[in-house]
C-alpha positions as CSV (number, residue, x, y, z in Angstrom):
1,X,55.3,54.8,9.4
2,X,53.2,55.3,12.5
3,X,51.8,58.6,11.9
4,X,51.2,61.2,9.7
5,X,52.5,65.0,9.5
6,X,50.5,67.5,7.0
7,X,52.6,70.3,5.9
8,X,51.0,72.3,9.3
9,X,52.5,70.1,11.5
10,X,49.4,68.5,12.9
11,X,49.4,64.8,13.0
12,X,46.1,64.0,10.8
13,X,45.7,60.2,10.2
14,X,43.0,61.0,6.9
15,X,46.0,62.1,4.8
16,X,46.6,59.1,3.0
17,X,50.2,58.6,2.1
18,X,50.7,62.5,1.0
19,X,53.3,64.5,3.5
20,X,54.9,61.7,5.5
21,X,58.8,62.0,7.1
22,X,60.4,58.4,7.6
23,X,63.6,57.4,8.5
24,X,65.6,56.8,5.2
25,X,69.0,55.7,6.8
26,X,70.6,54.3,9.5
27,X,74.7,53.9,10.0
28,X,75.8,53.1,13.3
29,X,79.6,52.4,12.9
30,X,80.8,55.5,13.0
31,X,82.3,57.1,15.8
32,X,85.2,54.5,16.5
33,X,88.8,53.2,15.7
34,X,88.4,49.8,14.7
35,X,89.8,48.8,11.4
36,X,87.6,49.0,8.5
37,X,85.4,52.0,9.7
38,X,84.2,53.5,6.2
39,X,82.9,56.6,8.5
40,X,83.5,58.5,11.5
41,X,80.2,59.6,12.5
42,X,76.9,57.8,13.0
43,X,74.1,59.2,11.6
44,X,70.5,59.0,10.9
45,X,68.9,60.2,7.3
46,X,65.1,61.1,7.1
47,X,63.4,61.4,3.8
48,X,59.6,63.4,3.3
49,X,58.6,60.3,0.5
50,X,55.3,62.0,-0.1
51,X,54.3,64.5,-3.4
52,X,54.0,67.8,-0.8
53,X,55.8,69.6,1.4
54,X,55.8,68.6,5.2
55,X,57.0,70.2,8.3
56,X,57.8,68.4,11.5
57,X,57.3,70.7,14.7
58,X,58.4,69.5,17.9
59,X,59.6,65.6,16.9
60,X,62.0,63.7,18.6
61,X,64.3,60.5,17.9
62,X,64.6,58.4,20.1
63,X,67.2,55.2,20.7
64,X,67.1,52.1,22.5
65,X,69.3,48.9,22.5
66,X,67.9,46.4,20.5
67,X,67.3,43.8,23.3
68,X,65.3,46.5,25.7
69,X,61.7,45.6,26.7
70,X,61.6,48.9,28.8
71,X,61.0,52.4,28.2
72,X,63.6,54.7,26.2
73,X,65.7,56.4,28.8
74,X,65.9,60.2,29.1
75,X,69.6,60.6,27.4
76,X,68.8,58.7,24.1
77,X,65.7,61.1,23.8
78,X,67.1,63.9,21.4
79,X,65.0,67.2,20.9
80,X,65.2,67.4,16.6
81,X,64.6,71.4,15.0
82,X,61.6,71.8,13.2
83,X,61.7,70.1,9.8
84,X,60.1,71.2,6.5
85,X,61.4,69.2,3.5
86,X,60.0,69.2,0.3
87,X,58.9,65.6,-1.3
88,X,62.1,63.4,-1.8
89,X,64.1,66.0,0.0
90,X,66.6,64.8,2.8
91,X,67.9,65.7,5.9
92,X,70.3,64.2,8.0
93,X,71.7,64.3,11.3
94,X,74.7,63.6,12.7
95,X,75.1,61.0,15.9
96,X,78.2,59.6,18.2
97,X,81.4,60.4,17.2
98,X,84.8,61.0,19.0
99,X,88.2,63.0,18.3
100,X,89.7,60.0,17.5
101,X,87.4,58.2,15.3
102,X,88.6,57.0,11.9
103,X,87.3,57.3,8.7
104,X,85.7,59.5,6.2
105,X,83.7,62.6,7.7
106,X,79.7,63.2,6.7
107,X,79.1,65.9,4.6
108,X,78.0,68.4,5.9
109,X,74.9,67.2,8.2
110,X,71.4,69.5,8.7
111,X,71.5,68.9,12.4
112,X,74.6,68.7,15.3
113,X,73.2,67.8,18.1
114,X,75.0,69.2,21.3
115,X,73.1,67.3,24.3
116,X,71.9,63.9,24.1
117,X,73.5,62.2,21.0
118,X,73.0,59.2,19.7
119,X,75.9,56.5,20.2
120,X,74.1,54.2,18.1
121,X,75.0,49.9,17.8
122,X,76.5,49.1,14.6
123,X,74.8,45.8,14.2
124,X,71.7,46.0,15.8
125,X,69.2,48.4,17.9
126,X,65.7,50.3,17.5
127,X,65.5,54.2,15.7
128,X,62.0,55.5,16.6
129,X,61.0,59.4,14.7
130,X,58.6,60.6,17.8
131,X,55.9,63.5,17.7
132,X,57.1,63.8,21.2
133,X,59.5,63.3,24.3
134,X,57.7,61.0,25.9
135,X,59.5,57.6,26.0
136,X,59.0,55.0,24.2
137,X,57.7,51.5,25.8
138,X,56.5,49.4,23.3
139,X,56.3,49.0,19.9
140,X,52.5,50.6,19.5
141,X,53.3,54.2,21.6
142,X,51.1,56.5,20.1
143,X,53.5,58.7,19.5
144,X,55.8,56.7,17.1
145,X,55.8,58.1,13.5
146,X,58.2,55.7,11.8
147,X,60.4,53.4,13.7
148,X,63.5,50.8,12.5
149,X,64.4,48.0,14.3
150,X,67.6,46.4,13.0
151,X,69.8,43.4,13.4
152,X,69.0,39.9,14.1
153,X,68.3,40.4,18.2
154,X,66.2,43.2,17.8
155,X,62.8,42.7,19.9
156,X,60.7,45.3,18.5
157,X,60.5,46.0,14.4
158,X,57.2,46.9,12.2
159,X,56.0,44.2,9.9
160,X,57.0,40.7,10.5
161,X,60.5,40.7,10.7
162,X,63.8,43.3,11.5
163,X,65.5,45.4,9.4
164,X,69.0,43.8,8.2
165,X,72.4,43.9,10.5
166,X,74.4,46.7,9.0
167,X,77.9,46.7,10.8
168,X,81.4,49.0,10.4
169,X,81.1,49.1,6.3
170,X,77.3,49.2,5.8
171,X,74.1,51.0,6.7
172,X,70.7,49.9,6.1
173,X,68.5,51.9,3.7
174,X,65.0,52.0,2.4
175,X,64.9,50.3,-0.8
176,X,63.9,52.6,-3.4
177,X,62.2,54.9,-0.8
178,X,59.5,52.0,0.1
179,X,57.6,51.9,3.5
180,X,55.1,49.1,3.7
181,X,55.6,49.0,7.4
182,X,57.5,45.9,7.4
183,X,61.4,46.4,8.3
184,X,62.4,43.4,7.0
185,X,61.1,44.1,3.0
186,X,61.9,48.0,3.2
187,X,65.5,48.2,4.2
188,X,69.1,46.3,2.9
189,X,72.2,46.6,3.5
190,X,74.8,48.4,1.3
191,X,77.1,51.2,1.3
192,X,76.5,54.4,3.5
193,X,74.8,56.8,0.8
194,X,74.6,59.9,3.5
195,X,72.5,62.6,1.8
196,X,71.8,65.9,3.5
197,X,68.9,68.7,2.6
198,X,70.9,70.5,0.0
199,X,71.3,67.0,-1.8
200,X,67.7,68.3,-3.5
201,X,66.6,65.5,-4.9
202,X,69.3,63.0,-5.0
203,X,66.6,60.7,-2.2
204,X,65.4,57.1,-3.1
205,X,61.8,57.7,-4.3
206,X,60.5,58.8,-7.7
207,X,58.0,61.6,-8.0
208,X,56.8,63.2,-11.3
209,X,56.7,61.8,-15.2
210,X,60.5,63.1,-15.2
211,X,61.7,60.6,-12.9
212,X,59.3,58.1,-13.1
213,X,61.0,57.8,-16.7
214,X,64.5,57.6,-15.9
215,X,66.2,54.3,-13.9
216,X,63.8,51.6,-14.9
217,X,65.8,49.2,-12.2
218,X,66.7,50.7,-8.9
219,X,67.9,47.2,-8.2
220,X,70.6,46.2,-10.3
221,X,71.7,42.7,-10.6
222,X,73.5,42.2,-14.0
223,X,76.0,45.4,-14.0
224,X,73.6,47.0,-16.5
225,X,71.6,50.5,-15.3
226,X,68.3,50.4,-17.8
227,X,67.1,53.8,-18.8
228,X,63.6,54.5,-19.6
229,X,64.0,57.8,-21.4
230,X,66.8,59.6,-23.6
231,X,68.9,60.9,-20.6
232,X,71.9,63.5,-21.0
233,X,74.2,64.5,-18.7
234,X,74.0,60.9,-16.7
235,X,76.6,60.9,-13.8
236,X,77.3,57.8,-11.5
237,X,78.1,59.2,-7.5
238,X,80.1,57.0,-5.1
239,X,79.0,57.5,-1.8
240,X,81.8,60.4,-1.3
241,X,79.9,62.2,-4.1
242,X,82.6,61.6,-6.3
243,X,81.4,60.8,-10.4
244,X,82.7,57.7,-11.6
245,X,80.9,57.2,-14.7
246,X,79.1,59.5,-17.1
247,X,77.1,58.9,-20.1
248,X,74.2,59.4,-22.0
249,X,71.8,57.3,-23.4
250,X,68.6,56.4,-25.3
251,X,65.4,55.1,-23.9
252,X,65.7,51.6,-23.2
253,X,69.0,52.1,-23.2
254,X,71.9,50.6,-21.1
255,X,74.6,52.0,-19.0
256,X,77.3,49.2,-18.1
257,X,78.5,48.8,-14.6
258,X,80.6,45.5,-14.4
259,X,83.3,47.3,-13.2
260,X,81.5,48.9,-9.9
261,X,81.5,46.9,-6.6
262,X,78.6,46.2,-4.9
263,X,76.5,48.7,-3.5
264,X,74.6,52.2,-3.1
265,X,75.0,54.7,-5.6
266,X,72.9,58.0,-6.6
267,X,72.6,58.2,-10.4
268,X,71.8,61.7,-11.6
269,X,70.6,63.3,-15.3
270,X,68.4,65.7,-17.8
271,X,65.2,63.7,-19.2
272,X,62.9,66.8,-21.2
273,X,65.1,69.1,-19.5
274,X,64.5,68.4,-16.1
275,X,67.1,67.7,-13.2
276,X,66.6,64.0,-11.8
277,X,68.2,61.5,-9.6
278,X,67.9,58.0,-8.1
279,X,69.5,55.9,-5.9
280,X,70.4,52.7,-7.0
281,X,71.7,49.2,-5.7
282,X,74.0,47.2,-7.4
283,X,74.0,43.5,-6.1
């Protein structure tokens, strides 16, 4: 995260870590015809990881190749609509695709650009969220709100390392909503989980007491999801929005997921009569 927008859409460096919209997930493997592509379209997913509603006015996405050190080209600068997101809410932007693309369709996107559509690399690149359309020419440009350099050949990235390389079958997404300004630490590669704004709080950040009590281990290493409170109507969704497990669990209880493949999933349930959800990564 490079700059912070307040709920009025004004850049304000004093607004601590509240009300910030950042890049949450990137998939560049869509839009082709190669065997194994899982989605028929590239996408970028934004998220409000703060604790209050946020408006981004006049924001842009900019994209450049992993190895480029030149200013972003005009055709790779994409105007975004005015975006207002509630805490934990996501915003799905559909990018490069073709009529012959293979793979599953995205959920209904929140924004389908008709000009300057970004055709991103599946394995390495740089994606920027900016406050205006001035071409990004360096990793420290003042108009950068947030950016992700991904793949081993990326020459610009936040922190000490680039985000891992995605592929035709994997995206890169923030690990439990973390933004430490270190792409290598903040992102992991896994099963794509595109989520639009109507997914409610099916996002990777926890806000409020109920959510903090829900899933205790969002990185699942030992085939058991551990819950911190009594949770009713627990459902586990795959990337296509299909329910693949259901349960009700007690506080400190577990749900065995040994039969699930490695990757990202969404867990929903009811805690203290409040609907909650959490993105998990199964290793």
